[in-house]
C-alpha positions as CSV (number, residue, x, y, z in Angstrom):
1,X,0.0,0.0,0.0
2,X,1.1,3.6,-0.7
3,X,0.5,6.8,1.1
4,X,0.1,10.0,-1.0
5,X,1.6,12.8,1.1
6,X,1.5,16.6,0.9
7,X,4.4,18.6,2.3
8,X,4.4,22.3,3.2
9,X,6.6,23.3,0.3
10,X,6.0,25.7,-2.6
11,X,5.7,22.9,-5.2
12,X,2.4,22.0,-6.9
13,X,2.8,18.3,-6.4
14,X,2.4,15.5,-3.9
15,X,4.6,12.4,-3.2
16,X,4.1,8.7,-2.9
17,X,5.6,6.5,-0.1
18,X,5.5,2.9,0.7
19,X,3.6,2.1,3.9
20,X,5.3,-0.5,6.1
21,X,3.0,-3.5,6.8
22,X,2.6,-2.5,10.5
23,X,1.3,1.0,9.4
24,X,-1.2,-0.1,6.7
25,X,-4.2,-0.5,9.1
26,X,-3.4,2.7,11.0
27,X,-2.6,5.0,8.1
28,X,-5.5,7.3,7.1
29,X,-6.1,10.7,5.4
30,X,-5.4,13.6,7.7
31,X,-2.7,11.9,9.7
32,X,0.8,13.4,9.9
33,X,3.7,11.2,8.7
34,X,7.5,11.6,9.0
35,X,9.3,10.7,5.8
36,X,12.5,11.5,3.9
37,X,12.2,14.4,1.5
38,X,15.4,15.0,-0.5
39,X,18.3,14.9,2.0
40,X,16.2,15.7,5.1
41,X,13.3,14.3,7.1
42,X,10.1,16.2,6.9
43,X,6.5,16.0,8.3
44,X,3.7,15.8,5.8
45,X,0.0,15.0,5.8
46,X,-1.5,11.9,4.3
47,X,-4.0,12.7,1.6
48,X,-4.8,9.1,0.4
49,X,-4.0,5.5,1.1
50,X,-4.1,3.5,-2.1
51,X,-2.8,0.3,-3.8
52,X,0.4,0.7,-5.8
53,X,-1.5,-0.1,-9.0
54,X,-3.7,2.9,-8.6
55,X,-0.9,5.4,-8.4
56,X,0.8,7.3,-11.2
57,X,4.5,6.6,-10.5
58,X,6.0,7.8,-13.7
59,X,7.9,10.7,-12.0
60,X,9.4,8.4,-9.3
61,X,12.6,6.5,-9.8
62,X,12.3,4.8,-6.4
63,X,9.8,4.8,-3.6
64,X,10.9,5.5,-0.1
65,X,9.0,4.4,3.0
66,X,7.1,6.3,5.6
67,X,9.3,6.4,8.7
68,X,6.7,7.1,11.3
69,X,3.1,8.1,11.8
70,X,2.8,10.9,14.3
71,X,-0.9,10.7,15.1
72,X,-3.5,8.0,15.9
73,X,-6.4,10.2,14.7
74,X,-6.6,13.3,12.5
75,X,-5.9,16.6,14.3
76,X,-9.0,18.2,12.8
77,X,-12.5,16.8,13.1
78,X,-13.3,18.5,9.8
79,X,-11.6,17.5,6.5
80,X,-8.6,19.8,6.6
81,X,-7.1,18.4,3.3
82,X,-10.4,19.3,1.5
83,X,-10.4,22.8,3.0
84,X,-6.8,23.3,1.9
85,X,-7.5,22.0,-1.6
86,X,-10.4,24.6,-1.8
87,X,-8.0,27.4,-0.5
88,X,-5.4,26.4,-3.2
89,X,-8.0,26.6,-6.0
90,X,-9.6,29.8,-4.6
91,X,-6.4,31.9,-4.1
92,X,-3.8,30.0,-6.2
93,X,-1.2,29.1,-3.6
94,X,0.3,25.6,-3.7
95,X,-1.9,23.0,-1.9
96,X,1.0,21.9,0.3
97,X,1.4,25.4,1.7
98,X,-2.4,25.7,2.3
99,X,-2.5,22.4,4.2
100,X,0.7,23.3,6.0
101,X,-1.1,26.4,7.5
102,X,-3.4,24.0,9.4
103,X,-0.5,21.9,10.8
104,X,2.3,24.5,11.0
105,X,2.5,24.6,14.8
106,X,1.5,21.0,15.8
107,X,4.0,19.4,18.2
108,X,5.4,15.9,17.4
109,X,3.9,14.6,20.7
110,X,0.3,15.6,21.2
111,X,-1.0,16.8,24.6
112,X,-3.6,14.8,26.5
113,X,-7.2,16.1,26.3
114,X,-8.1,18.4,29.1
115,X,-11.0,17.6,31.5
116,X,-12.0,20.9,33.1
117,X,-15.3,22.2,34.6
118,X,-17.5,24.3,32.3
119,X,-17.5,28.1,32.3
120,X,-20.2,30.2,33.9
121,X,-22.9,32.0,31.8
122,X,-22.5,35.7,31.3
123,X,-25.5,38.0,32.0
124,X,-26.9,39.2,28.7
125,X,-27.3,43.0,28.1
126,X,-30.9,44.0,28.5
127,X,-31.6,45.0,24.9
128,X,-34.4,43.3,22.9
129,X,-32.4,43.1,19.6
130,X,-29.5,41.5,21.4
131,X,-31.7,39.1,23.2
132,X,-33.2,37.8,19.9
133,X,-29.7,37.3,18.6
134,X,-28.5,35.5,21.7
135,X,-31.6,33.3,21.6
136,X,-30.7,32.2,18.1
137,X,-27.1,31.4,19.1
138,X,-28.4,29.4,22.1
139,X,-30.3,27.1,19.7
140,X,-26.9,25.9,18.5
141,X,-28.0,25.4,14.9
142,X,-25.5,25.8,12.1
143,X,-25.9,29.3,10.8
144,X,-24.0,32.4,9.6
145,X,-24.7,35.9,11.0
146,X,-23.8,39.5,10.3
147,X,-23.8,41.5,13.5
148,X,-23.8,45.3,12.8
149,X,-22.7,47.0,16.0
150,X,-23.6,50.6,16.7
151,X,-20.8,53.1,16.7
152,X,-20.7,53.5,20.5
153,X,-20.6,49.8,21.2
154,X,-17.7,48.4,23.3
155,X,-17.0,44.9,22.1
156,X,-16.0,44.0,25.6
157,X,-19.7,44.5,26.6
158,X,-21.0,42.4,23.8
159,X,-18.8,39.4,23.1
160,X,-18.9,37.7,26.6
161,X,-22.7,37.4,26.3
162,X,-22.3,36.2,22.7
163,X,-19.9,33.4,23.6
164,X,-21.8,32.4,26.7
165,X,-25.0,32.0,24.7
166,X,-23.4,30.0,21.9
167,X,-21.2,27.8,24.0
168,X,-23.5,27.1,27.0
169,X,-22.4,24.9,29.9
170,X,-20.9,22.0,27.9
171,X,-17.4,21.6,26.3
172,X,-18.1,23.6,23.2
173,X,-15.4,26.0,22.1
174,X,-15.3,29.4,20.4
175,X,-12.7,31.3,18.3
176,X,-12.6,35.1,18.3
177,X,-10.6,36.7,15.5
178,X,-9.4,40.3,15.9
179,X,-7.6,42.5,13.4
180,X,-4.9,43.7,15.7
181,X,-3.2,42.1,18.8
182,X,-3.7,45.4,20.7
183,X,-7.4,44.4,21.0
184,X,-6.6,41.2,22.8
185,X,-5.9,42.3,26.4
186,X,-9.2,44.1,26.9
187,X,-11.2,41.2,25.4
188,X,-9.4,38.6,27.4
189,X,-10.1,40.5,30.6
190,X,-13.8,40.7,29.6
191,X,-14.1,37.0,28.8
192,X,-12.1,35.7,31.8
193,X,-15.0,36.1,34.4
194,X,-17.3,34.2,32.1
195,X,-14.8,31.3,31.3
196,X,-12.4,31.5,34.3
197,X,-9.0,29.9,33.4
198,X,-10.4,28.9,30.0
199,X,-9.5,31.9,27.7
200,X,-6.4,31.5,25.5
201,X,-4.7,33.9,23.2
202,X,-2.8,33.4,19.9
203,X,-0.7,35.9,17.9
204,X,2.6,36.3,16.2
205,X,4.5,37.8,19.2
206,X,4.0,34.8,21.5
207,X,7.1,33.1,22.7
208,X,7.5,29.5,21.4
209,X,6.5,28.1,24.9
210,X,3.3,30.3,25.0
211,X,2.5,29.4,21.4
212,X,2.8,25.7,22.2
213,X,0.5,26.2,25.3
214,X,-2.1,28.0,23.2
215,X,-2.1,25.4,20.5
216,X,-2.4,22.6,23.0
217,X,-5.1,24.5,24.9
218,X,-7.2,24.8,21.8
219,X,-6.6,21.2,20.6
220,X,-7.2,19.5,23.9
221,X,-10.2,21.6,24.9
222,X,-8.6,23.4,27.8
223,X,-9.6,26.8,26.3
224,X,-13.3,27.4,25.8
225,X,-12.5,30.6,23.9
226,X,-9.3,31.5,22.0
227,X,-8.7,35.1,21.0
228,X,-6.5,35.3,18.0
229,X,-5.2,37.3,15.1
230,X,-5.6,36.2,11.5
231,X,-3.7,32.9,11.6
232,X,-5.9,31.7,14.4
233,X,-8.4,30.6,11.8
234,X,-6.1,27.5,11.3
235,X,-5.9,26.4,14.9
236,X,-7.2,22.9,15.8
237,X,-10.2,22.6,18.2
238,X,-11.7,19.7,20.0
239,X,-15.2,21.0,19.6
240,X,-15.4,24.3,17.8
241,X,-19.0,25.7,17.7
242,X,-18.6,29.4,17.2
243,X,-16.3,31.5,15.1
244,X,-16.6,35.3,15.5
245,X,-14.7,37.7,13.2
246,X,-14.4,41.2,14.8
247,X,-14.2,44.3,12.6
248,X,-14.9,41.9,9.7
249,X,-14.5,44.7,7.1
250,X,-10.7,45.1,7.9
251,X,-8.4,44.4,5.0
252,X,-5.9,42.9,7.4
253,X,-7.8,39.6,7.2
254,X,-6.7,39.1,3.7
255,X,-3.2,37.7,3.5
256,X,-1.5,38.7,0.3
257,X,2.0,39.5,1.4
258,X,3.1,35.9,1.8
259,X,1.9,32.4,0.9
260,X,-0.5,30.8,1.4
261,X,-2.8,33.5,0.2
262,X,-6.3,33.5,1.8
263,X,-9.0,35.6,3.4
264,X,-9.7,34.7,7.0
265,X,-13.4,35.6,6.6
266,X,-13.9,33.2,3.8
267,X,-11.9,30.4,5.4
268,X,-13.8,30.8,8.7
269,X,-17.2,30.6,6.9
270,X,-16.1,27.5,5.0
271,X,-14.6,25.9,8.1
272,X,-17.6,26.5,10.3
273,X,-19.9,25.2,7.6
274,X,-17.8,22.0,7.5
275,X,-18.1,21.7,11.3
276,X,-21.8,22.4,11.4
277,X,-21.1,25.4,13.7
278,X,-22.0,29.1,13.8
279,X,-20.2,32.1,12.3
280,X,-20.6,35.7,13.4
281,X,-19.2,38.5,11.3
282,X,-19.2,41.6,13.4
283,X,-18.6,45.3,12.5
284,X,-20.1,48.8,12.8
285,X,-19.6,49.2,9.0
286,X,-19.6,45.7,7.4
287,X,-17.9,45.0,4.1
288,X,-20.1,45.3,1.1
289,X,-19.4,41.6,0.3
290,X,-20.9,40.6,3.7
291,X,-23.7,43.2,3.3
292,X,-24.5,41.6,0.0
293,X,-24.4,38.1,1.4
294,X,-26.9,39.2,4.0
295,X,-29.2,40.8,1.4
296,X,-29.1,37.5,-0.6
297,X,-30.0,35.5,2.5
298,X,-26.6,33.8,3.0
299,X,-26.1,35.6,6.3
300,X,-28.8,36.5,8.8
301,X,-28.4,40.2,9.8
302,X,-28.9,41.7,13.2
303,X,-28.6,45.5,13.4
304,X,-27.4,48.1,16.0
305,X,-27.3,45.9,19.1
306,X,-25.3,46.5,22.2
307,X,-25.0,47.3,25.8
308,X,-24.4,51.0,25.8
309,X,-27.0,53.6,25.0
310,X,-26.4,56.2,22.4
311,X,-24.2,59.1,23.6
312,X,-26.1,61.8,21.8
313,X,-25.3,63.4,18.4
314,X,-22.0,62.9,16.7
315,X,-19.5,65.5,15.6
316,X,-20.3,68.4,13.4
317,X,-19.8,67.2,9.8
318,X,-19.0,69.8,7.2
319,X,-18.5,69.0,3.5
320,X,-16.6,71.9,1.8
321,X,-17.0,72.3,-2.0
322,X,-13.5,73.2,-3.1
323,X,-14.9,74.9,-6.3
324,X,-15.4,77.9,-4.0
325,X,-11.7,77.8,-2.9
326,X,-9.7,77.4,-6.1
327,X,-6.0,76.7,-5.6
328,X,-6.2,76.4,-1.8
329,X,-4.8,73.4,0.0
330,X,-6.9,74.3,3.1
331,X,-10.3,76.0,2.6
332,X,-10.8,79.1,4.6
333,X,-13.4,77.6,7.0
334,X,-11.1,74.7,7.7
335,X,-8.1,76.9,8.3
336,X,-10.0,79.1,10.7
337,X,-11.4,76.1,12.7
338,X,-8.0,74.5,12.8
339,X,-6.4,77.6,14.2
340,X,-9.2,77.9,16.8
341,X,-9.0,74.3,17.8
342,X,-5.2,74.3,18.4
343,X,-5.5,77.7,20.2
344,X,-8.1,76.2,22.5
345,X,-5.8,73.4,23.5
346,X,-7.2,70.8,21.1
347,X,-5.6,68.5,18.7
348,X,-6.2,67.9,15.0
349,X,-5.8,65.0,12.6
350,X,-5.3,65.9,9.0
351,X,-5.8,63.1,6.4
352,X,-4.2,63.8,3.1
353,X,-4.9,61.8,0.0
354,X,-1.6,60.0,0.0
355,X,2.1,60.6,0.7
356,X,4.1,63.0,-1.4
357,X,2.7,65.6,-3.8
358,X,-0.2,63.9,-5.7
359,X,-2.6,65.8,-8.0
360,X,-5.6,65.7,-10.4
361,X,-7.2,68.0,-13.0
362,X,-10.1,70.4,-13.0
363,X,-11.5,73.3,-15.0
364,X,-10.5,76.6,-13.4
365,X,-13.7,78.3,-14.5
366,X,-16.5,76.0,-13.6
367,X,-14.8,73.2,-11.6
368,X,-15.7,70.4,-14.1
369,X,-13.6,67.3,-13.6
370,X,-13.1,64.5,-16.2
371,X,-14.6,61.1,-15.3
372,X,-14.2,57.7,-17.0
373,X,-17.2,57.0,-19.3
374,X,-16.8,53.3,-18.9
375,X,-16.6,52.7,-15.2
376,X,-17.2,56.0,-13.4
377,X,-14.2,57.2,-11.4
378,X,-12.4,60.4,-12.0
379,X,-9.5,60.4,-14.4
380,X,-5.9,61.0,-13.3
381,X,-3.5,63.2,-15.2
382,X,-0.6,61.0,-16.5
383,X,2.5,62.9,-17.3
384,X,4.1,60.8,-20.1
385,X,7.5,62.4,-20.4
386,X,9.4,65.0,-22.3
387,X,8.0,65.9,-25.7
388,X,4.8,64.1,-25.2
389,X,1.4,65.4,-24.4
390,X,-0.1,64.4,-21.0
391,X,-3.1,62.1,-21.1
392,X,-6.0,61.3,-18.7
393,X,-5.9,57.7,-17.4
394,X,-8.6,55.7,-15.6
395,X,-6.7,53.7,-13.0
396,X,-9.6,51.1,-12.8
397,X,-10.1,50.0,-16.4
398,X,-7.0,51.4,-18.1
399,X,-8.9,53.7,-20.6
400,X,-6.9,56.7,-21.7
401,X,-8.1,60.0,-23.2
402,X,-6.2,63.0,-24.4
403,X,-6.0,66.0,-22.1
404,X,-9.0,68.3,-23.1
405,X,-8.3,71.6,-24.8
406,X,-11.7,73.0,-23.8
407,X,-13.9,72.3,-20.9
408,X,-17.0,70.4,-22.3
409,X,-19.2,72.1,-19.7
410,X,-18.3,75.8,-20.0
411,X,-15.9,75.8,-22.9
412,X,-13.2,77.2,-20.7
413,X,-9.5,76.7,-21.7
414,X,-7.7,76.9,-18.3
415,X,-7.2,73.7,-16.3
416,X,-5.5,73.4,-13.0
417,X,-4.0,70.4,-11.1
418,X,-5.0,69.9,-7.5
419,X,-4.5,67.5,-4.6
420,X,-2.1,67.6,-1.7
421,X,0.0,64.8,-0.3
422,X,1.2,64.6,3.2
423,X,4.5,66.4,2.7
424,X,2.9,69.3,0.9
425,X,0.2,69.5,3.5
426,X,2.7,69.5,6.4
427,X,4.5,72.5,4.7
428,X,1.2,74.4,4.3
429,X,0.2,73.8,7.9
430,X,3.7,75.0,9.1
431,X,3.0,78.3,7.3
432,X,-0.5,78.6,8.7
433,X,0.5,77.8,12.3
434,X,4.2,78.5,12.8
435,X,4.1,77.9,16.6
436,X,2.3,74.5,16.4
437,X,4.1,71.2,16.6
438,X,3.2,69.2,13.5
439,X,4.1,65.5,13.0
440,X,3.6,63.3,10.0
441,X,2.6,59.6,9.7
442,X,2.5,58.0,6.3
443,X,4.1,55.2,4.2
444,X,7.5,56.9,4.2
445,X,7.5,57.0,8.0
446,X,6.4,53.4,8.1
447,X,9.3,52.3,6.0
448,X,11.7,54.2,8.2
449,X,13.1,53.2,11.6
450,X,10.6,51.7,14.0
451,X,11.7,54.3,16.6
452,X,10.9,57.2,14.3
453,X,7.5,55.7,13.4
454,X,6.5,55.2,17.0
455,X,7.7,58.7,18.0
456,X,5.3,60.4,15.5
457,X,2.3,58.5,16.8
458,X,3.3,58.5,20.5
459,X,4.0,62.3,20.6
460,X,0.5,62.9,19.3
461,X,-1.1,60.3,21.5
462,X,0.6,61.8,24.6
463,X,-0.7,65.2,23.6
464,X,2.7,66.6,22.9
465,X,2.0,67.3,19.2
466,X,-0.8,69.6,18.1
467,X,-1.4,68.3,14.6
468,X,-0.9,64.9,13.0
469,X,-0.7,64.7,9.2
470,X,-1.2,61.3,7.8
471,X,-2.8,58.9,5.3
472,X,-5.8,56.8,6.3
473,X,-3.6,54.3,8.2
474,X,-3.4,56.9,11.0
475,X,-7.1,56.4,11.8
476,X,-6.5,52.9,12.9
477,X,-3.3,53.5,14.9
478,X,-4.5,56.6,16.7
479,X,-5.3,57.5,20.2
480,X,-5.4,61.2,21.2
481,X,-6.6,62.7,24.5
482,X,-7.5,66.1,23.1
483,X,-8.7,65.3,19.6
484,X,-11.3,67.9,18.5
485,X,-10.9,68.2,14.7
486,X,-10.4,65.7,11.9
487,X,-10.1,66.8,8.3
488,X,-9.9,64.9,5.0
489,X,-8.2,67.2,2.5
490,X,-8.5,65.2,-0.7
491,X,-10.9,62.2,-0.5
492,X,-11.5,62.6,-4.3
493,X,-8.1,60.9,-4.9
494,X,-9.5,57.9,-3.1
495,X,-12.9,58.0,-4.7
496,X,-11.4,58.1,-8.1
497,X,-8.9,55.4,-7.4
498,X,-8.5,52.2,-9.3
499,X,-10.1,50.0,-6.6
500,X,-13.8,49.4,-6.9
501,X,-13.9,49.5,-3.1
502,X,-13.0,53.2,-3.2
503,X,-16.4,54.5,-2.0
504,X,-16.6,51.8,0.7
505,X,-13.1,52.6,2.0
506,X,-13.9,56.3,2.0
507,X,-17.2,56.0,3.9
508,X,-15.5,53.7,6.4
509,X,-12.8,56.2,6.9
510,X,-15.3,59.0,7.6
511,X,-17.2,56.7,9.9
512,X,-14.0,55.8,11.8
513,X,-13.1,59.5,12.2
514,X,-16.6,60.2,13.6
515,X,-16.1,57.4,16.1
516,X,-12.7,59.0,17.2
517,X,-14.3,62.3,17.7
518,X,-17.3,61.0,19.6
519,X,-20.2,63.3,20.3
520,X,-18.1,66.5,20.1
521,X,-15.7,68.1,17.7
522,X,-15.6,68.9,14.0
523,X,-15.2,66.7,10.9
524,X,-14.2,68.5,7.7
525,X,-14.2,67.0,4.2
526,X,-12.9,68.9,1.3
527,X,-14.1,67.8,-2.1
528,X,-14.6,68.9,-5.7
529,X,-17.3,66.2,-6.1
530,X,-19.8,67.3,-3.4
531,X,-22.6,65.6,-5.4
532,X,-21.0,62.1,-4.9
533,X,-23.5,59.9,-3.1
534,X,-21.0,59.1,-0.3
535,X,-21.2,62.6,1.0
536,X,-25.0,62.6,1.1
537,X,-24.9,59.9,3.8
538,X,-22.6,61.7,6.2
539,X,-24.9,64.0,8.1
540,X,-26.2,61.2,10.3
541,X,-23.5,58.5,9.3
542,X,-26.3,56.3,7.9
543,X,-24.2,53.2,7.0
544,X,-27.2,51.0,6.0
545,X,-28.3,53.6,3.5
546,X,-24.8,54.0,2.1
547,X,-24.3,50.2,1.9
548,X,-27.6,49.7,0.1
549,X,-26.6,52.3,-2.5
550,X,-23.1,50.9,-2.9
551,X,-24.5,47.4,-3.3
552,X,-26.7,48.6,-6.2
553,X,-23.7,50.4,-7.8
554,X,-21.7,47.1,-7.5
555,X,-24.5,45.3,-9.2
556,X,-24.7,47.8,-12.0
557,X,-20.9,47.7,-12.7
558,X,-20.6,43.9,-11.9
559,X,-18.2,44.0,-9.0
560,X,-18.1,41.8,-5.8
561,X,-20.2,40.4,-4.3
562,X,-21.8,39.9,-7.8
563,X,-18.5,38.5,-9.2
564,X,-15.1,37.2,-8.3
565,X,-12.1,39.4,-9.0
566,X,-8.6,38.2,-10.1
567,X,-5.7,40.5,-10.8
568,X,-3.0,39.2,-13.2
569,X,0.0,41.5,-13.2
570,X,3.0,41.2,-15.6
571,X,6.3,42.9,-15.2
572,X,9.5,42.9,-17.3
573,X,12.3,45.1,-18.6
574,X,11.3,43.9,-22.0
575,X,8.0,45.5,-23.1
576,X,7.4,43.0,-25.9
577,X,7.9,40.0,-23.7
578,X,5.5,41.5,-21.1
579,X,2.8,42.1,-23.7
580,X,3.3,38.6,-25.1
581,X,2.7,37.2,-21.7
582,X,-0.4,39.2,-21.3
583,X,-1.7,38.0,-24.7
584,X,-1.1,34.4,-23.6
585,X,-3.1,35.1,-20.5
586,X,-6.0,36.5,-22.5
587,X,-6.0,33.4,-24.8
588,X,-6.0,31.1,-21.7
589,X,-9.0,32.9,-20.3
590,X,-11.1,33.3,-23.4
591,X,-13.7,30.9,-22.0
592,X,-14.9,33.7,-19.7
593,X,-18.3,34.9,-20.8
594,X,-18.8,32.0,-23.3
595,X,-21.8,30.8,-21.4
596,X,-23.6,34.1,-21.7
597,X,-22.8,35.4,-18.2
598,X,-21.2,38.7,-17.5
599,X,-17.6,37.4,-17.0
600,X,-15.0,39.6,-18.7
601,X,-11.4,40.7,-18.6
602,X,-10.5,44.4,-18.2
603,X,-7.2,45.9,-19.2
604,X,-4.4,46.2,-19.6
605,X,-4.1,48.8,-16.9
606,X,-0.8,50.7,-16.2
607,X,-0.2,50.9,-12.5
608,X,0.4,54.4,-10.9
609,X,4.0,55.6,-11.0
610,X,4.8,53.5,-14.0
611,X,6.4,56.4,-15.8
612,X,9.0,56.7,-13.0
613,X,10.5,53.2,-13.4
614,X,12.8,51.6,-16.0
615,X,10.8,48.4,-16.1
616,X,7.4,47.9,-17.6
617,X,4.3,46.7,-15.7
618,X,0.6,46.2,-16.5
619,X,-2.2,44.2,-15.1
620,X,-5.5,42.7,-16.2
621,X,-8.6,42.5,-14.1
622,X,-10.8,39.4,-14.4
623,X,-14.4,39.6,-13.4
624,X,-15.7,36.0,-13.1
625,X,-19.4,35.4,-12.6
626,X,-18.9,32.3,-10.4
627,X,-16.3,31.0,-8.0
628,X,-16.0,27.9,-10.2
629,X,-15.1,30.2,-13.2
630,X,-12.6,32.2,-11.0
631,X,-10.9,29.0,-9.9
632,X,-10.7,27.7,-13.4
633,X,-9.1,31.0,-14.4
634,X,-6.5,30.7,-11.7
635,X,-5.7,27.2,-12.7
636,X,-5.3,28.0,-16.4
637,X,-3.2,31.1,-15.7
638,X,-0.9,29.2,-13.3
639,X,-0.4,26.5,-15.9
640,X,1.0,28.9,-18.6
641,X,4.6,28.3,-19.4
642,X,7.0,30.9,-18.0
643,X,8.7,33.5,-20.2
644,X,12.3,34.5,-19.7
645,X,12.5,37.9,-18.0
646,X,8.8,38.2,-17.3
647,X,7.4,38.0,-13.8
648,X,3.7,37.0,-13.3
649,X,1.7,37.8,-10.2
650,X,-1.8,36.3,-9.8
651,X,-4.0,37.5,-7.0
652,X,-7.6,36.5,-6.2
653,X,-9.8,39.0,-4.3
654,X,-7.1,41.8,-4.6
655,X,-7.0,44.8,-2.2
656,X,-4.2,46.4,-4.2
657,X,-5.8,48.1,-7.2
658,X,-4.7,51.6,-6.3
């Protein structure tokens, strides 16, 4: 008998090994096996046990034998190899790496199961909507929920009751995924009285000893609840009944910087479905993908539940039409309020469009701005080099147009560029308030020394700096004792970006800023597109109204959740070789849309900043109508023969379309 074994290596293949006679009856799919791999011994996972006649051995000169089986029973009650195979097809990483994510931290010798008393039930907050939700959880039926929290909710008040209701008095376990490890201490403290001694934590900064304890606690049943960052979705559990994803809209749940690629939200939903458990996706401003899933009936939605009453009206929101302030980085009302806020001892957060000195184009007479006729966003001015006329580029679909000579609205002939990056904004603020201490936090700072990065934020959080200038990343990292004003100087650069999530990201940023300010303070938004529907929803921060409108726009333009997106990027120093690789990709995916659905391929699109580099780069955007079509596209693209000097990057569910 043979064992087909998968190893956590970046090869798209499996290996066959002889099973010694004494192992034949014990060997089974899902068990770990120790075997020789090249010149070393490695631990892999058995996928199949089969007779030698049923195996394709054409690539094997000789067969080695399994050295040892490490388990008596599979570590996962669900079919982990099947989940890994789905991950591989969905996001394109080698199946061995996907399966390895489940088994990565398993010790050679497994701990004995824990027998501990059950936890105590937590008192549920006395809110009718929350009671209905908890009652459904207590039924224990397999289901997926979308829990939209109100802006003033404290997750520490909500989640203990959620886990107590779902897990009850037995040995059921729960997994709480959070977007940042800074959330863990407060949540652990809130859950500990409910499950005394039975709350574990999992994140990248644990010591090897603590990591082993956390893994064993989840696997053996010692921990009723494990609070974890993204990779916790792969932990083994004895009896996992509830998986809760906090701040489910956060992009950090998508792993794209290393393999295996995956989205923790989708893996959690798939895994809990395989286990017959319950999934809760929680957020004050859910992703449009989850909102659409709830609208389609795949998630059951509960709105605005919580333990804390509303704290009164939110901050004063002012949308400033920059057509009235031509050429200004800071509109007069914002400049006046900023000076007054700092003079009164307050602090201000200024969000610029991006780092550096970015800009767009508008008519100096009437304020008209060019937009893409194909997919909607504003066009960016692309400076093509010496001797060539600049063109207007859509960063989303790649369409190019010549720079207009006359304004189509008023026939004016004068156009101006506008937009301010963080550096330009910091310079303008220094002139406006020479005595104020102004610090900057953006991508350049993040790439610098850790000490310098921390100092920018810490000085503001301690109240030592008056103004912090940053990109949107500052909203998530921030804590400020005297914050009284937040301003977005150029949200138009985000709204006209290549990513179809531009409106969603922008509204979530405004929503996050209003939460930082609380019931007091001022929120300024400067724009030349004041008629954009995002701004019409800001007076009362009506997220459901915005999400419904955005969902309809996604339907009209055929974007997720109504399709699956794949980004295929090609890069080379040889333009012809790059274009040939792109043409081969188009031929391989010409099946898209053949069945009469809306599947299509957009592009090629030139990424921002292309003109500054010596190499060439372009990407195509696949919009597949079904998951099956998307997975077939990934498979065909991965199978294309390589071309010398051309690098190919395939990414499913991309968050990097800027």
